[in-house]
N, C-alpha and C positions, 0 to 999 in steps of 0.2 A: 331543586331537582329531586324527584322521588328516588328513594334508595330501593334497590332490588330486594324482593322478598324471596328467599330460598326455601323451597319446600323439599321434604325428604323424598328420596326415590320411592316410588310406589304410591305417591299421592294421586287419588282419583282425579282425572282430568277436569271434572266438574268443580273441583275445589281449588283449581289454579286461577290466579289473577292473571289477566292478560296485560301486556304481551308476556308470553312465557316460552322459554326454550324447552321443548319436549323432545327427548332423545331416546331412541331404542339403543340402549347401551351395547347389547350384543352386536347389532348391525354396525354401530359406530366403530367398535373395536375391529370388526372384520374389515371395514373400509380402511381404517388406519393401517392395519397390517398389509392389506393389498397395496395401498399407496406406497408404503415403505418397501414392499417386496420388489418394486421396480428398480430399486437402487441397491438392494442387498447384494454384497459381493462385488460391488463396483467402487471406484474411488469417488463417486459422486456423493456430495452431501446435499441434503435438502433443507429447506427452510419453510415450514408450514405457514400458510397465509391464514391469519386469524379473522379476517374481515367478515367471512361468511357466518361465523358463530359468535364472535366477540366475547368469548367465555374462557377466562383463564383456566378453569378446570379441564375443559376440552383441550386447550393448548398444552397443558401439562401431560395429558395422555398422549397427544401427538409426539411430544418431545421424548417421552419415555419409551416409545416404540423403537426408536433408533437413535444413534448418535447424531442428532441434527445439530446444526451450527446455532440455531436460534429461531426466532420467529420473524415473520414479515407482516407489517401492518400497512394499510392503505393510506391512513391519515396520521398526522402528528398527534391528534387527540387520542386515537386508538393506541398509538405507541406509548403515550403518557400513562394511560390506564394500565397497560400491561407492565410497564416499568414499576408502577406503584404496586402491582400485584407480585413483584419479585422477579420478573423476567429480565435477564442480564445482557442479552444480545438481541438487538432489534433492528431490523431493516425497515425504513420507511420507504416503501416502493413507489413513491411519487416525488416529484420535484417540490422542494420547499424554497419559495422565492421571495416572500415578503419579509421585510425586516423584522416584524414582530414574531413571525413564525420561526425565523432563523434564530432569534434570541431564545425562543422556547426550545428549539432543537438543541442548541448549545447547553441550555440548562439540563435537558434530558441527558445529554452526553456526560454530564457530571455524575449521573446516577447509574448509567448502564453503558455498555458498548453499543454505539449507535452508528448505523450506516444509512446513507440516503442515495436515492437515484438522482442522476444529473444528466442533462442533455445539452448543456451549453457551457462554454468557457467562462462566460460572464457569471453564471451561477456558481461555478467552481470558485471563482475569485471572491464572490460574496461570502460563501460558506467558509473559505479559508480565512478571510479577514475576521469574520465573527468568531470562528473557533480560536484563532490566535489571541484575539482580544479577551475571550472568556477563559483561556488557558485549558482548553479541552481538545480532544482529538475526534474528528469525524471521519468515518470511512465513507468513501464515495464509490458508487458503481455507475458505470456509463450505461444508460438505458438505451437499448437498440430498438428502433422502430420495427415492430413485428408485423407490419402489413395492415394494421387497422386504421392508420392515419390519425391516431389519437395523440401520441406523444413519443418521445425518443428521437434518436438521431439515426440517420441512414447507416447501414453496416458497410462503411467505406473508409477511405483514408481520413476523413474528417473525424470519425469515431476513434480511430487509432490515435490521431493527434490529441483529441479530447482526453483520452486515457493517460496521456503524458502531461496534461496541464498542471502547472505548479499550484 
């Protein structure tokens, strides 16, 4: 795998190798501040999703803007990269269901505080058994189906029951 090449701020675009993340830093800072402004003065905490930029430097700026709880990644691989970059509180915002990925999730939980989305009691049981076996703790959040028909559990009594799963 090719390693990323970092160019200093101000490098002419013609000198950048592709793919390259090119950011208007002033606009990014304004967007970060606007995003955090939605929760300023409220008890709400936010967790920036890093999937759109996949850049630890951007995520650090997002976290510095407000007392956020941590970051959210879409995939286990993303979470592993951010943990290796020093992020200590990571939500994997999708279900992790295969045995090999559950082992990787538990290994990650030995390096950082890790939470994962769940939408079934069977998955909770898999995660619990693997975490106990690995001697780690995993946080779980019940994913509620938000009307897209993609994933999550209906916001009804079944979701409440899942939130109490052992």
